CHARMM-style PDB file with segment names, atoms N, HN, CA, C and O in Angstrom:
ATOM      1  N   MET     1      18.264  62.981-113.173  1.00  0.00      PROA
ATOM      2  CA  MET     1      19.093  62.648-114.308  1.00  0.00      PROA
ATOM      3  C   MET     1      19.568  61.199-114.161  1.00  0.00      PROA
ATOM      4  O   MET     1      20.059  60.806-113.103  1.00  0.00      PROA
ATOM      5  N   THR     2      19.421  60.425-115.209  1.00  0.00      PROA
ATOM      6  HN  THR     2      19.022  60.745-116.069  1.00  0.00      PROA
ATOM      7  CA  THR     2      19.789  59.014-115.142  1.00  0.00      PROA
ATOM      8  C   THR     2      21.238  58.815-115.551  1.00  0.00      PROA
ATOM      9  O   THR     2      21.814  59.617-116.285  1.00  0.00      PROA
ATOM     10  N   GLY     3      21.818  57.711-115.051  1.00  0.00      PROA
ATOM     11  HN  GLY     3      21.350  57.059-114.454  1.00  0.00      PROA
ATOM     12  CA  GLY     3      23.170  57.362-115.435  1.00  0.00      PROA
ATOM     13  C   GLY     3      23.185  56.692-116.797  1.00  0.00      PROA
ATOM     14  O   GLY     3      22.144  56.292-117.319  1.00  0.00      PROA
ATOM     15  N   ARG     4      24.373  56.576-117.364  1.00  0.00      PROA
ATOM     16  HN  ARG     4      25.218  56.901-116.941  1.00  0.00      PROA
ATOM     17  CA  ARG     4      24.541  55.945-118.668  1.00  0.00      PROA
ATOM     18  C   ARG     4      25.556  54.818-118.525  1.00  0.00      PROA
ATOM     19  O   ARG     4      26.472  54.893-117.706  1.00  0.00      PROA
ATOM     20  N   ALA     5      25.384  53.779-119.326  1.00  0.00      PROA
ATOM     21  HN  ALA     5      24.640  53.718-119.992  1.00  0.00      PROA
ATOM     22  CA  ALA     5      26.310  52.657-119.316  1.00  0.00      PROA
ATOM     23  C   ALA     5      26.492  52.155-120.739  1.00  0.00      PROA
ATOM     24  O   ALA     5      25.659  52.402-121.611  1.00  0.00      PROA
ATOM     25  N   ASP     6      27.587  51.451-120.958  1.00  0.00      PROA
ATOM     26  HN  ASP     6      28.263  51.250-120.249  1.00  0.00      PROA
ATOM     27  CA  ASP     6      27.863  50.852-122.256  1.00  0.00      PROA
ATOM     28  C   ASP     6      27.297  49.438-122.301  1.00  0.00      PROA
ATOM     29  O   ASP     6      27.410  48.682-121.336  1.00  0.00      PROA
ATOM     30  N   TYR     7      26.694  49.093-123.420  1.00  0.00      PROA
ATOM     31  HN  TYR     7      26.603  49.707-124.204  1.00  0.00      PROA
ATOM     32  CA  TYR     7      26.167  47.755-123.678  1.00  0.00      PROA
ATOM     33  C   TYR     7      26.672  47.302-125.035  1.00  0.00      PROA
ATOM     34  O   TYR     7      26.801  48.112-125.953  1.00  0.00      PROA
ATOM     35  N   VAL     8      26.959  46.020-125.171  1.00  0.00      PROA
ATOM     36  HN  VAL     8      26.854  45.362-124.426  1.00  0.00      PROA
ATOM     37  CA  VAL     8      27.336  45.484-126.470  1.00  0.00      PROA
ATOM     38  C   VAL     8      26.086  44.900-127.113  1.00  0.00      PROA
ATOM     39  O   VAL     8      25.459  43.993-126.567  1.00  0.00      PROA
ATOM     40  N   ASN     9      25.732  45.430-128.282  1.00  0.00      PROA
ATOM     41  HN  ASN     9      26.241  46.167-128.726  1.00  0.00      PROA
ATOM     42  CA  ASN     9      24.580  44.931-129.027  1.00  0.00      PROA
ATOM     43  C   ASN     9      24.929  43.535-129.546  1.00  0.00      PROA
ATOM     44  O   ASN     9      25.893  43.391-130.297  1.00  0.00      PROA
ATOM     45  N   PRO    10      24.163  42.495-129.163  1.00  0.00      PROA
ATOM     46  CA  PRO    10      24.493  41.132-129.568  1.00  0.00      PROA
ATOM     47  C   PRO    10      24.323  40.876-131.064  1.00  0.00      PROA
ATOM     48  O   PRO    10      24.850  39.891-131.579  1.00  0.00      PROA
ATOM     49  N   TYR    11      23.614  41.722-131.752  1.00  0.00      PROA
ATOM     50  HN  TYR    11      23.186  42.523-131.333  1.00  0.00      PROA
ATOM     51  CA  TYR    11      23.434  41.561-133.197  1.00  0.00      PROA
ATOM     52  C   TYR    11      24.540  42.252-133.984  1.00  0.00      PROA
ATOM     53  O   TYR    11      25.085  41.677-134.926  1.00  0.00      PROA
ATOM     54  N   SER    12      24.871  43.479-133.604  1.00  0.00      PROA
ATOM     55  HN  SER    12      24.428  43.946-132.838  1.00  0.00      PROA
ATOM     56  CA  SER    12      25.865  44.239-134.365  1.00  0.00      PROA
ATOM     57  C   SER    12      27.277  44.097-133.807  1.00  0.00      PROA
ATOM     58  O   SER    12      28.256  44.319-134.520  1.00  0.00      PROA
ATOM     59  N   GLY    13      27.383  43.723-132.519  1.00  0.00      PROA
ATOM     60  HN  GLY    13      26.588  43.543-131.940  1.00  0.00      PROA
ATOM     61  CA  GLY    13      28.683  43.656-131.878  1.00  0.00      PROA
ATOM     62  C   GLY    13      29.214  45.021-131.471  1.00  0.00      PROA
ATOM     63  O   GLY    13      30.314  45.125-130.927  1.00  0.00      PROA
ATOM     64  N   LYS    14      28.440  46.064-131.731  1.00  0.00      PROA
ATOM     65  HN  LYS    14      27.547  45.979-132.173  1.00  0.00      PROA
ATOM     66  CA  LYS    14      28.863  47.425-131.418  1.00  0.00      PROA
ATOM     67  C   LYS    14      28.454  47.809-129.998  1.00  0.00      PROA
ATOM     68  O   LYS    14      27.466  47.310-129.459  1.00  0.00      PROA
ATOM     69  N   THR    15      29.238  48.704-129.409  1.00  0.00      PROA
ATOM     70  HN  THR    15      30.041  49.109-129.846  1.00  0.00      PROA
ATOM     71  CA  THR    15      28.929  49.225-128.084  1.00  0.00      PROA
ATOM     72  C   THR    15      27.948  50.379-128.210  1.00  0.00      PROA
ATOM     73  O   THR    15      28.130  51.281-129.027  1.00  0.00      PROA
ATOM     74  N   GLU    16      26.907  50.338-127.389  1.00  0.00      PROA
ATOM     75  HN  GLU    16      26.759  49.606-126.725  1.00  0.00      PROA
ATOM     76  CA  GLU    16      25.879  51.381-127.376  1.00  0.00      PROA
ATOM     77  C   GLU    16      25.750  51.915-125.959  1.00  0.00      PROA
ATOM     78  O   GLU    16      25.924  51.167-124.996  1.00  0.00      PROA
ATOM     79  N   GLN    17      25.450  53.190-125.822  1.00  0.00      PROA
ATOM     80  HN  GLN    17      25.308  53.797-126.604  1.00  0.00      PROA
ATOM     81  CA  GLN    17      25.190  53.773-124.506  1.00  0.00      PROA
ATOM     82  C   GLN    17      23.697  53.839-124.276  1.00  0.00      PROA
ATOM     83  O   GLN    17      22.922  54.149-125.180  1.00  0.00      PROA
ATOM     84  N   ASP    18      23.305  53.539-123.040  1.00  0.00      PROA
ATOM     85  HN  ASP    18      23.935  53.286-122.305  1.00  0.00      PROA
ATOM     86  CA  ASP    18      21.892  53.599-122.683  1.00  0.00      PROA
ATOM     87  C   ASP    18      21.769  53.855-121.186  1.00  0.00      PROA
ATOM     88  O   ASP    18      22.760  53.869-120.456  1.00  0.00      PROA
ATOM     89  N   SER    19      20.546  54.054-120.753  1.00  0.00      PROA
ATOM     90  HN  SER    19      19.741  54.043-121.346  1.00  0.00      PROA
ATOM     91  CA  SER    19      20.232  54.362-119.361  1.00  0.00      PROA
ATOM     92  C   SER    19      20.583  53.203-118.430  1.00  0.00      PROA
ATOM     93  O   SER    19      20.548  52.038-118.827  1.00  0.00      PROA
ATOM     94  N   THR    20      20.918  53.539-117.197  1.00  0.00      PROA
ATOM     95  HN  THR    20      20.946  54.485-116.874  1.00  0.00      PROA
ATOM     96  CA  THR    20      21.159  52.525-116.166  1.00  0.00      PROA
ATOM     97  C   THR    20      19.943  52.350-115.261  1.00  0.00      PROA
ATOM     98  O   THR    20      20.054  51.783-114.174  1.00  0.00      PROA
ATOM     99  N   ASP    21      18.785  52.834-115.702  1.00  0.00      PROA
ATOM    100  HN  ASP    21      18.694  53.295-116.585  1.00  0.00      PROA
ATOM    101  CA  ASP    21      17.574  52.721-114.887  1.00  0.00      PROA
ATOM    102  C   ASP    21      17.160  51.272-114.647  1.00  0.00      PROA
ATOM    103  O   ASP    21      16.514  50.974-113.642  1.00  0.00      PROA
ATOM    104  N   TYR    22      17.527  50.365-115.559  1.00  0.00      PROA
ATOM    105  HN  TYR    22      18.052  50.607-116.375  1.00  0.00      PROA
ATOM    106  CA  TYR    22      17.191  48.946-115.433  1.00  0.00      PROA
ATOM    107  C   TYR    22      18.467  48.126-115.506  1.00  0.00      PROA
ATOM    108  O   TYR    22      19.452  48.555-116.106  1.00  0.00      PROA
ATOM    109  N   ARG    23      18.453  46.944-114.895  1.00  0.00      PROA
ATOM    110  HN  ARG    23      17.653  46.595-114.407  1.00  0.00      PROA
ATOM    111  CA  ARG    23      19.650  46.085-114.884  1.00  0.00      PROA
ATOM    112  C   ARG    23      19.875  45.370-116.202  1.00  0.00      PROA
ATOM    113  O   ARG    23      21.019  45.131-116.590  1.00  0.00      PROA
ATOM    114  N   TYR    24      18.791  45.024-116.899  1.00  0.00      PROA
ATOM    115  HN  TYR    24      17.862  45.218-116.584  1.00  0.00      PROA
ATOM    116  CA  TYR    24      18.928  44.205-118.099  1.00  0.00      PROA
ATOM    117  C   TYR    24      18.296  44.889-119.300  1.00  0.00      PROA
ATOM    118  O   TYR    24      17.261  45.549-119.203  1.00  0.00      PROA
ATOM    119  N   ARG    25      18.947  44.707-120.421  1.00  0.00      PROA
ATOM    120  HN  ARG    25      19.788  44.171-120.500  1.00  0.00      PROA
ATOM    121  CA  ARG    25      18.529  45.340-121.673  1.00  0.00      PROA
ATOM    122  C   ARG    25      18.473  44.250-122.737  1.00  0.00      PROA
ATOM    123  O   ARG    25      19.451  43.541-122.972  1.00  0.00      PROA
ATOM    124  N   TRP    26      17.321  44.132-123.369  1.00  0.00      PROA
ATOM    125  HN  TRP    26      16.526  44.708-123.178  1.00  0.00      PROA
ATOM    126  CA  TRP    26      17.116  43.165-124.445  1.00  0.00      PROA
ATOM    127  C   TRP    26      16.929  43.931-125.745  1.00  0.00      PROA
ATOM    128  O   TRP    26      16.270  44.971-125.755  1.00  0.00      PROA
ATOM    129  N   VAL    27      17.496  43.438-126.844  1.00  0.00      PROA
ATOM    130  HN  VAL    27      18.031  42.594-126.836  1.00  0.00      PROA
ATOM    131  CA  VAL    27      17.400  44.133-128.127  1.00  0.00      PROA
ATOM    132  C   VAL    27      17.088  43.116-129.230  1.00  0.00      PROA
ATOM    133  O   VAL    27      17.506  41.961-129.161  1.00  0.00      PROA
ATOM    134  N   ASP    28      16.340  43.570-130.254  1.00  0.00      PROA
ATOM    135  HN  ASP    28      16.000  44.508-130.310  1.00  0.00      PROA
ATOM    136  CA  ASP    28      16.096  42.709-131.410  1.00  0.00      PROA
ATOM    137  C   ASP    28      16.899  43.236-132.598  1.00  0.00      PROA
ATOM    138  O   ASP    28      17.576  44.258-132.482  1.00  0.00      PROA
ATOM    139  N   GLN    29      16.830  42.550-133.734  1.00  0.00      PROA
ATOM    140  HN  GLN    29      16.280  41.720-133.828  1.00  0.00      PROA
ATOM    141  CA  GLN    29      17.613  42.925-134.913  1.00  0.00      PROA
ATOM    142  C   GLN    29      17.271  44.306-135.438  1.00  0.00      PROA
ATOM    143  O   GLN    29      18.107  44.945-136.077  1.00  0.00      PROA
ATOM    144  N   SER    30      16.060  44.782-135.182  1.00  0.00      PROA
ATOM    145  HN  SER    30      15.381  44.264-134.663  1.00  0.00      PROA
ATOM    146  CA  SER    30      15.638  46.104-135.652  1.00  0.00      PROA
ATOM    147  C   SER    30      16.076  47.220-134.709  1.00  0.00      PROA
ATOM    148  O   SER    30      15.900  48.398-135.022  1.00  0.00      PROA
ATOM    149  N   GLY    31      16.643  46.863-133.561  1.00  0.00      PROA
ATOM    150  HN  GLY    31      16.786  45.906-133.308  1.00  0.00      PROA
ATOM    151  CA  GLY    31      17.085  47.871-132.601  1.00  0.00      PROA
ATOM    152  C   GLY    31      16.058  48.215-131.544  1.00  0.00      PROA
ATOM    153  O   GLY    31      16.290  49.107-130.729  1.00  0.00      PROA
ATOM    154  N   ASN    32      14.915  47.520-131.539  1.00  0.00      PROA
ATOM    155  HN  ASN    32      14.727  46.795-132.202  1.00  0.00      PROA
ATOM    156  CA  ASN    32      13.918  47.727-130.488  1.00  0.00      PROA
ATOM    157  C   ASN    32      14.475  47.203-129.171  1.00  0.00      PROA
ATOM    158  O   ASN    32      15.155  46.177-129.141  1.00  0.00      PROA
ATOM    159  N   VAL    33      14.185  47.910-128.085  1.00  0.00      PROA
ATOM    160  HN  VAL    33      13.633  48.744-128.109  1.00  0.00      PROA
ATOM    161  CA  VAL    33      14.760  47.575-126.786  1.00  0.00      PROA
ATOM    162  C   VAL    33      13.658  47.326-125.762  1.00  0.00      PROA
ATOM    163  O   VAL    33      12.662  48.048-125.716  1.00  0.00      PROA
ATOM    164  N   ILE    34      13.852  46.290-124.941  1.00  0.00      PROA
ATOM    165  HN  ILE    34      14.661  45.703-124.979  1.00  0.00      PROA
ATOM    166  CA  ILE    34      12.987  45.997-123.801  1.00  0.00      PROA
ATOM    167  C   ILE    34      13.889  45.950-122.574  1.00  0.00      PROA
ATOM    168  O   ILE    34      14.957  45.338-122.601  1.00  0.00      PROA
ATOM    169  N   TYR    35      13.452  46.600-121.496  1.00  0.00      PROA
ATOM    170  HN  TYR    35      12.585  47.097-121.473  1.00  0.00      PROA
ATOM    171  CA  TYR    35      14.233  46.680-120.261  1.00  0.00      PROA
ATOM    172  C   TYR    35      13.592  45.835-119.165  1.00  0.00      PROA
ATOM    173  O   TYR    35      12.376  45.645-119.143  1.00  0.00      PROA
ATOM    174  N   SER    36      14.426  45.331-118.255  1.00  0.00      PROA
ATOM    175  HN  SER    36      15.414  45.486-118.273  1.00  0.00      PROA
ATOM    176  CA  SER    36      13.936  44.543-117.130  1.00  0.00      PROA
ATOM    177  C   SER    36      14.918  44.641-115.967  1.00  0.00      PROA
ATOM    178  O   SER    36      16.110  44.876-116.166  1.00  0.00      PROA
ATOM    179  N   ASP    37      14.409  44.460-114.761  1.00  0.00      PROA
ATOM    180  HN  ASP    37      13.441  44.269-114.599  1.00  0.00      PROA
ATOM    181  CA  ASP    37      15.261  44.348-113.581  1.00  0.00      PROA
ATOM    182  C   ASP    37      15.389  42.899-113.126  1.00  0.00      PROA
ATOM    183  O   ASP    37      16.180  42.599-112.232  1.00  0.00      PROA
ATOM    184  N   SER    38      14.618  41.998-113.734  1.00  0.00      PROA
ATOM    185  HN  SER    38      13.976  42.242-114.460  1.00  0.00      PROA
ATOM    186  CA  SER    38      14.606  40.598-113.328  1.00  0.00      PROA
ATOM    187  C   SER    38      15.602  39.784-114.155  1.00  0.00      PROA
ATOM    188  O   SER    38      15.553  39.789-115.385  1.00  0.00      PROA
ATOM    189  N   GLU    39      16.500  39.088-113.466  1.00  0.00      PROA
ATOM    190  HN  GLU    39      16.540  39.085-112.467  1.00  0.00      PROA
ATOM    191  CA  GLU    39      17.480  38.252-114.154  1.00  0.00      PROA
ATOM    192  C   GLU    39      16.812  37.117-114.931  1.00  0.00      PROA
ATOM    193  O   GLU    39      17.326  36.690-115.965  1.00  0.00      PROA
ATOM    194  N   SER    40      15.675  36.627-114.444  1.00  0.00      PROA
ATOM    195  HN  SER    40      15.257  36.975-113.604  1.00  0.00      PROA
ATOM    196  CA  SER    40      15.009  35.488-115.080  1.00  0.00      PROA
ATOM    197  C   SER    40      14.026  35.887-116.183  1.00  0.00      PROA
ATOM    198  O   SER    40      13.500  35.022-116.883  1.00  0.00      PROA
ATOM    199  N   TYR    41      13.776  37.186-116.342  1.00  0.00      PROA
ATOM    200  HN  TYR    41      14.204  37.888-115.773  1.00  0.00      PROA
ATOM    201  CA  TYR    41      12.806  37.622-117.352  1.00  0.00      PROA
ATOM    202  C   TYR    41      13.359  37.421-118.760  1.00  0.00      PROA
ATOM    203  O   TYR    41      14.531  37.688-119.026  1.00  0.00      PROA
ATOM    204  N   ASN    42      12.494  36.946-119.659  1.00  0.00      PROA
ATOM    205  HN  ASN    42      11.542  36.729-119.443  1.00  0.00      PROA
ATOM    206  CA  ASN    42      12.838  36.778-121.067  1.00  0.00      PROA
ATOM    207  C   ASN    42      11.638  37.237-121.890  1.00  0.00      PROA
ATOM    208  O   ASN    42      10.599  36.578-121.859  1.00  0.00      PROA
ATOM    209  N   PRO    43      11.744  38.339-122.622  1.00  0.00      PROA
ATOM    210  CA  PRO    43      10.595  38.836-123.378  1.00  0.00      PROA
ATOM    211  C   PRO    43      10.122  37.874-124.463  1.00  0.00      PROA
ATOM    212  O   PRO    43       8.969  37.945-124.888  1.00  0.00      PROA
ATOM    213  N   ASN    44      10.991  36.980-124.915  1.00  0.00      PROA
ATOM    214  HN  ASN    44      11.928  36.922-124.570  1.00  0.00      PROA
ATOM    215  CA  ASN    44      10.629  36.031-125.964  1.00  0.00      PROA
ATOM    216  C   ASN    44       9.585  35.015-125.511  1.00  0.00      PROA
ATOM    217  O   ASN    44       8.912  34.406-126.342  1.00  0.00      PROA
ATOM    218  N   VAL    45       9.447  34.830-124.205  1.00  0.00      PROA
ATOM    219  HN  VAL    45       9.994  35.325-123.530  1.00  0.00      PROA
ATOM    220  CA  VAL    45       8.469  33.873-123.677  1.00  0.00      PROA
ATOM    221  C   VAL    45       7.373  34.559-122.868  1.00  0.00      PROA
ATOM    222  O   VAL    45       6.597  33.888-122.188  1.00  0.00      PROA
ATOM    223  N   ASP    46       7.301  35.873-122.934  1.00  0.00      PROA
ATOM    224  HN  ASP    46       7.932  36.418-123.487  1.00  0.00      PROA
ATOM    225  CA  ASP    46       6.261  36.638-122.238  1.00  0.00      PROA
ATOM    226  C   ASP    46       4.988  36.601-123.082  1.00  0.00      PROA
ATOM    227  O   ASP    46       4.953  37.198-124.158  1.00  0.00      PROA
ATOM    228  N   PRO    47       3.927  35.903-122.610  1.00  0.00      PROA
ATOM    229  CA  PRO    47       2.710  35.760-123.418  1.00  0.00      PROA
ATOM    230  C   PRO    47       1.991  37.082-123.677  1.00  0.00      PROA
ATOM    231  O   PRO    47       1.203  37.176-124.618  1.00  0.00      PROA
ATOM    232  N   GLN    48       2.246  38.093-122.868  1.00  0.00      PROA
ATOM    233  HN  GLN    48       2.886  38.016-122.104  1.00  0.00      PROA
ATOM    234  CA  GLN    48       1.599  39.388-123.086  1.00  0.00      PROA
ATOM    235  C   GLN    48       2.269  40.179-124.201  1.00  0.00      PROA
ATOM    236  O   GLN    48       1.620  41.011-124.835  1.00  0.00      PROA
ATOM    237  N   LEU    49       3.544  39.940-124.454  1.00  0.00      PROA
ATOM    238  HN  LEU    49       4.071  39.264-123.939  1.00  0.00      PROA
ATOM    239  CA  LEU    49       4.262  40.698-125.485  1.00  0.00      PROA
ATOM    240  C   LEU    49       4.161  40.072-126.868  1.00  0.00      PROA
ATOM    241  O   LEU    49       4.040  40.779-127.869  1.00  0.00      PROA
ATOM    242  N   ARG    50       4.211  38.737-126.922  1.00  0.00      PROA
ATOM    243  HN  ARG    50       4.309  38.163-126.109  1.00  0.00      PROA
ATOM    244  CA  ARG    50       4.168  38.022-128.203  1.00  0.00      PROA
ATOM    245  C   ARG    50       5.247  38.520-129.164  1.00  0.00      PROA
ATOM    246  O   ARG    50       4.954  38.926-130.289  1.00  0.00      PROA
ATOM    247  N   VAL    51       6.492  38.483-128.706  1.00  0.00      PROA
ATOM    248  HN  VAL    51       6.730  38.153-127.793  1.00  0.00      PROA
ATOM    249  CA  VAL    51       7.634  38.894-129.519  1.00  0.00      PROA
ATOM    250  C   VAL    51       8.634  37.747-129.577  1.00  0.00      PROA
ATOM    251  O   VAL    51       8.552  36.794-128.802  1.00  0.00      PROA
ATOM    252  N   SER    52       9.573  37.852-130.501  1.00  0.00      PROA
ATOM    253  HN  SER    52       9.640  38.626-131.131  1.00  0.00      PROA
ATOM    254  CA  SER    52      10.649  36.871-130.583  1.00  0.00      PROA
ATOM    255  C   SER    52      11.890  37.553-131.144  1.00  0.00      PROA
ATOM    256  O   SER    52      11.818  38.659-131.681  1.00  0.00      PROA
ATOM    257  N   GLY    53      13.010  36.890-131.014  1.00  0.00      PROA
ATOM    258  HN  GLY    53      13.069  35.992-130.578  1.00  0.00      PROA
ATOM    259  CA  GLY    53      14.253  37.404-131.570  1.00  0.00      PROA
ATOM    260  C   GLY    53      15.002  38.384-130.695  1.00  0.00      PROA
ATOM    261  O   GLY    53      15.957  39.012-131.152  1.00  0.00      PROA
ATOM    262  N   TYR    54      14.589  38.528-129.442  1.00  0.00      PROA
ATOM    263  HN  TYR    54      13.813  38.018-129.071  1.00  0.00      PROA
ATOM    264  CA  TYR    54      15.297  39.446-128.545  1.00  0.00      PROA
ATOM    265  C   TYR    54      16.466  38.723-127.881  1.00  0.00      PROA
ATOM    266  O   TYR    54      16.342  37.569-127.473  1.00  0.00      PROA
ATOM    267  N   LYS    55      17.599  39.411-127.778  1.00  0.00      PROA
ATOM    268  HN  LYS    55      17.699  40.349-128.110  1.00  0.00      PROA
ATOM    269  CA  LYS    55      18.776  38.887-127.092  1.00  0.00      PROA
ATOM    270  C   LYS    55      19.167  39.857-125.989  1.00  0.00      PROA
ATOM    271  O   LYS    55      19.074  41.073-126.154  1.00  0.00      PROA
ATOM    272  N   ARG    56      19.603  39.310-124.867  1.00  0.00      PROA
ATOM    273  HN  ARG    56      19.679  38.322-124.733  1.00  0.00      PROA
ATOM    274  CA  ARG    56      19.987  40.150-123.731  1.00  0.00      PROA
ATOM    275  C   ARG    56      21.381  40.725-123.949  1.00  0.00      PROA
ATOM    276  O   ARG    56      22.309  40.016-124.339  1.00  0.00      PROA
ATOM    277  N   CYS    57      21.508  42.002-123.694  1.00  0.00      PROA
ATOM    278  HN  CYS    57      20.755  42.578-123.378  1.00  0.00      PROA
ATOM    279  CA  CYS    57      22.794  42.688-123.833  1.00  0.00      PROA
ATOM    280  C   CYS    57      23.670  42.513-122.611  1.00  0.00      PROA
ATOM    281  O   CYS    57      24.882  42.709-122.696  1.00  0.00      PROA
ATOM    282  N   GLY    58      23.100  42.153-121.490  1.00  0.00      PROA
ATOM    283  HN  GLY    58      22.116  41.994-121.421  1.00  0.00      PROA
ATOM    284  CA  GLY    58      23.881  41.955-120.274  1.00  0.00      PROA
ATOM    285  C   GLY    58      23.361  42.790-119.135  1.00  0.00      PROA
ATOM    286  O   GLY    58      22.623  43.753-119.342  1.00  0.00      PROA
ATOM    287  N   GLY    59      23.744  42.423-117.939  1.00  0.00      PROA
ATOM    288  HN  GLY    59      24.344  41.641-117.771  1.00  0.00      PROA
ATOM    289  CA  GLY    59      23.296  43.144-116.756  1.00  0.00      PROA
ATOM    290  C   GLY    59      24.408  43.961-116.153  1.00  0.00      PROA
ATOM    291  O   GLY    59      25.581  43.794-116.485  1.00  0.00      PROA
ATOM    292  N   LYS    60      24.025  44.835-115.274  1.00  0.00      PROA
ATOM    293  HN  LYS    60      23.072  44.970-115.004  1.00  0.00      PROA
ATOM    294  CA  LYS    60      24.982  45.668-114.555  1.00  0.00      PROA
ATOM    295  C   LYS    60      24.911  45.306-113.081  1.00  0.00      PROA
ATOM    296  O   LYS    60      23.823  45.122-112.535  1.00  0.00      PROA
ATOM    297  N   ASP    61      26.041  45.206-112.449  1.00  0.00      PROA
ATOM    298  HN  ASP    61      26.925  45.356-112.893  1.00  0.00      PROA
ATOM    299  CA  ASP    61      26.062  44.927-111.007  1.00  0.00      PROA
ATOM    300  C   ASP    61      26.144  46.200-110.217  1.00  0.00      PROA
ATOM    301  OT1 ASP    61      26.172  46.163-108.987  1.00  0.00      PROA
TER     302      ASP     61
END
């Protein structure tokens, strides 16, 4: 069973609950989510994904 944590959606400003399986959560305006454990990862510059408009919700320590 995974833990849950609160994240502030950078687009809506609302708090959302999600899994703590990854340290970082990225979201776009449509609500699509990309997860990462790397502080330096940015899906907007990942040539394999070819996406844009994602903002990081924040990390958990």
